[in-house]
C-alpha positions in Angstrom: 33.7 49.3 -194.0 36.7 49.9 -196.2 39.8 51.5 -194.9 42.6 52.9 -197.1 45.8 54.5 -196.1 49.0 55.5 -197.6 52.4 57.1 -197.6 53.4 58.9 -200.7 56.9 60.3 -201.4 57.7 63.3 -203.7 61.2 64.5 -204.5 61.4 68.3 -204.3 64.8 70.1 -204.5 66.9 67.5 -202.7 64.1 66.8 -200.2 61.7 63.9 -199.7 58.2 64.9 -198.9 56.0 62.2 -197.3 52.2 62.7 -197.1 50.4 60.1 -194.9 46.7 59.7 -194.4 43.9 57.3 -193.5 40.7 57.2 -195.5 37.6 55.6 -194.1 34.7 55.0 -196.4 31.5 53.0 -196.4 29.7 51.7 -199.5 26.5 49.8 -200.0 27.5 48.6 -203.4 29.8 45.9 -202.0 27.0 43.7 -200.8 23.9 44.3 -202.9 20.8 42.1 -202.7 19.6 41.0 -206.1 15.9 40.3 -206.9 14.7 38.0 -209.7 12.4 39.3 -212.4 9.5 37.6 -210.7 10.3 39.2 -207.4 10.4 42.6 -209.1 7.1 41.9 -210.8 5.5 40.9 -207.5 6.7 44.0 -205.7 5.6 46.3 -208.6 2.2 44.6 -208.8 1.6 44.6 -205.0 2.8 48.3 -204.8 0.4 49.3 -207.6 -2.5 47.5 -205.9 -1.6 48.9 -202.5 -1.5 52.5 -204.0 -5.0 51.9 -205.3 -6.0 51.5 -201.6 -6.4 47.7 -201.6 -5.4 46.1 -198.3 -3.0 43.2 -197.9 -5.8 40.6 -197.8 -7.4 42.0 -201.0 -4.1 42.0 -202.7 -3.4 38.4 -201.7 -6.8 37.3 -203.0 -6.2 39.2 -206.3 -2.8 37.5 -206.8 -4.4 34.0 -206.0 -7.3 34.7 -208.3 -5.0 35.6 -211.1 -2.9 32.4 -210.7 0.2 33.9 -209.1 2.1 31.9 -206.4 4.7 32.9 -203.8 8.4 32.2 -204.6 8.0 28.8 -202.8 4.9 27.9 -204.8 2.3 28.6 -202.1 -0.9 30.6 -202.2 -0.6 34.2 -201.1 -1.7 35.3 -197.7 -2.0 38.9 -196.4 1.3 38.5 -194.5 3.1 37.6 -197.7 2.1 40.9 -199.5 2.9 42.9 -196.4 6.4 41.3 -196.1 7.2 41.8 -199.8 6.4 45.5 -199.6 8.2 46.0 -196.3 11.4 44.1 -197.1 11.8 45.7 -200.6 11.3 49.2 -199.2 13.9 48.5 -196.4 16.3 47.1 -199.0 15.8 50.2 -201.3 16.5 52.5 -198.3 19.6 50.5 -197.3 21.2 50.3 -200.7 20.6 53.9 -201.8 22.0 55.4 -198.6 25.0 57.6 -199.1 27.9 57.8 -196.7 30.5 60.5 -196.2 34.1 59.4 -196.4 36.4 60.5 -193.6 40.0 61.6 -194.1 42.1 61.4 -190.8 45.6 61.1 -189.5 47.0 63.4 -192.1 50.6 64.4 -191.9 53.4 65.8 -194.0 57.1 65.0 -193.3 59.9 66.7 -195.2 63.4 65.2 -195.1 66.2 67.4 -196.5 68.7 65.0 -198.1 71.5 67.5 -198.0 71.5 67.4 -194.2 71.3 63.7 -194.1 74.1 63.3 -196.7 76.4 65.7 -194.6 75.8 63.6 -191.5 76.6 60.3 -193.3 79.7 61.6 -195.0 81.4 62.8 -191.7 
């Protein structure tokens, strides 16, 4: 969560105008999870095989038969293929989510310098 606020002054005809506000915004781009090329390859391959109606065990067997290993160098099991699909889909949903920014506590204050100068000079 990022919060911004500010007071901005503008001189208009012997007056100071102050505009104050708070801006609250959320962004998913501040903490992105990065995947290696191999992780992207595994996800894409598993997704393609899953879309061809293979189950998780069949996909794990296919990966093992074709010489692929998990990131930690182990043989694939059905829970590995399920986890890779699930976690990448959750990550994609989380990091493509859009949030609406909120502007609050808006106020404008105008100070006429002529009145202030008259009070100070007396």
